[in-house]
N, C-alpha and C positions, 0 to 999 in steps of 0.2 A: 324960696323952698328949693332944695336940691332934689332933682328928679333923676333917678337911674333908669336909663332906657331899657335895660334888660328886665328890670322889675316891672316897668310899665308894660312891656310886651307880654310877659308871662301872665300878669293880672288880667289883661284884656283878652288874651286867649281863653283864660278860664271863664270870664264873664260872658264873652260872646258865645262860647260853647254851651254854657248853661242856658243862655237865652234861646239859642236855636233848639236845644233839646226840649225846653219847656214849651216852646211854640209847637214843636212837632207832637209832643204829648197832648197838649191842649186840643190840637186839631185832629189827633188820631192818624197822623201821617208818619210813615216809616222813613228814616233817614239813614243812609249808609255811613258807616264809621269813617271811611276815607274822605267822603265829601264833607261830612260834619267837621272833621279835623282840619281839612283844607280851608273851610270857611272860617273856622275859629282863628286859624293862623293868619288868614287875610285880615280879619278884624284887629288882631294884635298889631300887625304891621301898619295898618292905617292909623291906629292910636299913636304909634311912634312917629309916623310921618306928620301927623297933625301937631304933635308936640314940638317937632323940629321946625316945621313951617306952619305957623299959626293960621295962615289963610285957609288951610285945608280943614280947619275945624269949623268953618262956616256952616250954618244950618242946612242950606241946600245940598252941600257936598256930603254932609252926614246922612241925610236922607238917601241920597244916591248910593252911598256906600252900604247903607242898610239893605237896599234893594239888591246890591251886588252880592252881599253875604247870603241873602235868601236864594239868589240865583245859583250861587256856588253849592249850597246845601240842598235845595229843593227844585232846581231848574228842571223842566221837562215833566214834572208831575202835574196831573190835571188840576190839582187843588193849589197850584202855586200862588195865585192871587190871594186866596183865603189865608194860607199859612204865612204869607208875607205880611198881611195885615196883622195877624196874630203876633208875629215876631215884633212888630213895632209896639204893640200893646205891652208885650212882656218886657221889652227893652225899656220902655218908659216906666214901667212898674219897678224894674230893678234900679233905674236911675233915681227914682223917687225914694226908694228904700235906702239907697246909698247916701242920698242927701240928708235924709232923716237921721241915719246913724252918725253921719259926720257932724250934724248939728248937735246931737246928743252928747258926742264925745269931745266936741270942740276941735276936731281935726277935719282935714279936707280929704274926701274920698274920690272926688271928681276932678279931673285935670284935662283941659283941652277937650278932645273929642272922646275921652275914655275915662277909665277908672285908674286910680293910683292909691297904693296902700300908704296912707299917712297914719294909720293905726295898726296895731298888731294884725298880722296876716290872718289869724283865726277869726277876727271880726268880719273880714271880707268873705271868708269861707262860710261863715254863719249866714251872712246876707245872701249869698248865692244859694245856699241850701234851703233857706226859708222861702226865697222867691220861687225856686224850682218846685218846692213842695206845694205852694199855694197855687201856682199857675199850671204846673205840669202833672202832679200826682193827684191832688184833691179834685181837680177839674178835668182829669184825663178824659178825652173824647167828648166833652160837653159841647164843643163847637160843632160837632157832627150833627147834632140834633136841634140846632137852632136855625135861624133864617139865613145863615151864611152858607148852608149846604142843603142841597136836595137829597134827603136821606134815603129815599126809595128810588131805585133805578129799574127801568123797564128793559128786559132782555127777551129775545126770541130764540127759543131752544128747538133744535131739530134733531130727531132721533128715529132712525129706522122707518122713515116714511111719515112720521108724525111731527107736528109743529105746534108750539104753544108760546104765546106771549105771557111772561110772568113778571110780577112786581116783587123785587127783592130788596130787603132792608140791608143797608150797609151796617155791618156788625164788626166793631173793632176787636171783639173777642173771638171771632171766627178765623183761626189761623190754620185750619185743617188743610192738608196737602196729600195728594196721592202718593203712597209709599214708593212706587217705582219711579215715576217721572218727576215728582215734586210739583205737579200742576196744582193750582188752587182748587178748592172744592166749593161748589154751590150746594147748599143744603136746602132741598125742596120739601115743602109740605107733602104729605102722602097723596093728597088728591091731585096736586099739580104734577107730581112725579108719575103717578099711575096713568095720567092722561097721555103720557108719552110712550108708555110701554105696551107691548103686544099682549094679547089675551092670555097666552100661555104663561107669560111672566107675571101678569096680574093674578092669574089663578094660583100659581105657585106661591106668590106672596100672601094671598088671602088664606091659603090653607095652613100656613105656618106662622107668618108674621115674625119670623126669625131670619135674620140676614144670612147666617151660615147655612141654615136648612134650605132656604129659598135658592141660594146659589147652587147647592148640591142637587136640587131637583130640576134645574134647567138643563136642556139638551146641550151637548158640548158645543155645537155651532153657535148657540146663543150665549152660553156662559162665558165665551171668550171676550165679550164686550163688557162684562161685569166684574166686579171685584168686591173685596171686603176692606173697610176702612176702620181702624181702631180709633176710639175717641174717648174723651173724658168730659164730663159736664158736672155742674153743681148738683149734688144729690145722687150722682151716679159715679161709682168708683171707676168703672170702665165698661166698654161695650163695643159693638160692631155695627157699622152702617153698611147697607148694600149700596153700591154706587155703579154708575154706568158711564161710558165714554160717548158723549153725544157726537152727532155728525158735525154740528156747528152751533155756536152760541154767538149771537149778533147783538151788539149794543144799539141803542136808539140812533146813534150818529153814524151807523153803518160799519163801524169797526168790529172785528171779531175778538172773542175772548177765548184763549186756550185754557180749558178747564175740564173738570169732570163734575158730574151731578150725583149727589147722594140722596137717598130716600130717607127723609127725616120723619119725625113723629107727626101724628095728627094735630091739627089746631095751631100750627105755626102762624103767628100773626093774627089769628082769630078773624080772618077775612080782610084785614088791612093790607096784608102783603102775602106773597106765596112762598117765601123762603128767605134765606140769609146769604149774603155775599160778604166776603172779607173786603178790607180796604186796600 
């Protein structure tokens, strides 16, 4: 079989890119475009090298290269080991799908340590799209709520002389950010938030329970640490949350988190946790 290295490179960039995206979506991990593209190009280059020098297609080297691709795309993230394991699961699924398609069409889709188009290119695109849909879209974020990840994190929040340890659920749908600084937002249940606030703030809140009215009722020296955050949610076209800038937010491992805290609705978590944190 005649193999064109430029086609081999392009096909494997596509498939490695799809595998990395699917693993990130499955694990609820964000991946930067530059790092994702660099990792995909690295995978394409490895496929070409393995085709030219067959010894590089040995299984241990393929596993090592898989770890390298994950390091290029996800290195430095706290969830690296988890998303790396998910990448291998996704890559194996893609390879199985390609083998099945190849058997069904009587052509060869796998070559050396990568994929090669021995059938019309649209067939491979279909394989990538189906695999991504199954492992990335339909199962998006599912691995966050299984045994591979501790889904509730403990934080200690300090604000204006008050301190409280809270339990926050990692929520992939929470992408709120402070409009001015872009800092992420922790959404606290009303009871947890009020335990950190002074009496005058709690009194203003209880009198109105409206974020804008509460902010307007605060003294100027206090209002400077608060703000209004626009948001959208299921069943709510738009709204405003009252938020404050804490003195510090400390993780269980002693590191600090630069964020702001918003006062959310009653009953967040129904006692299982005190609020929501993005990933």
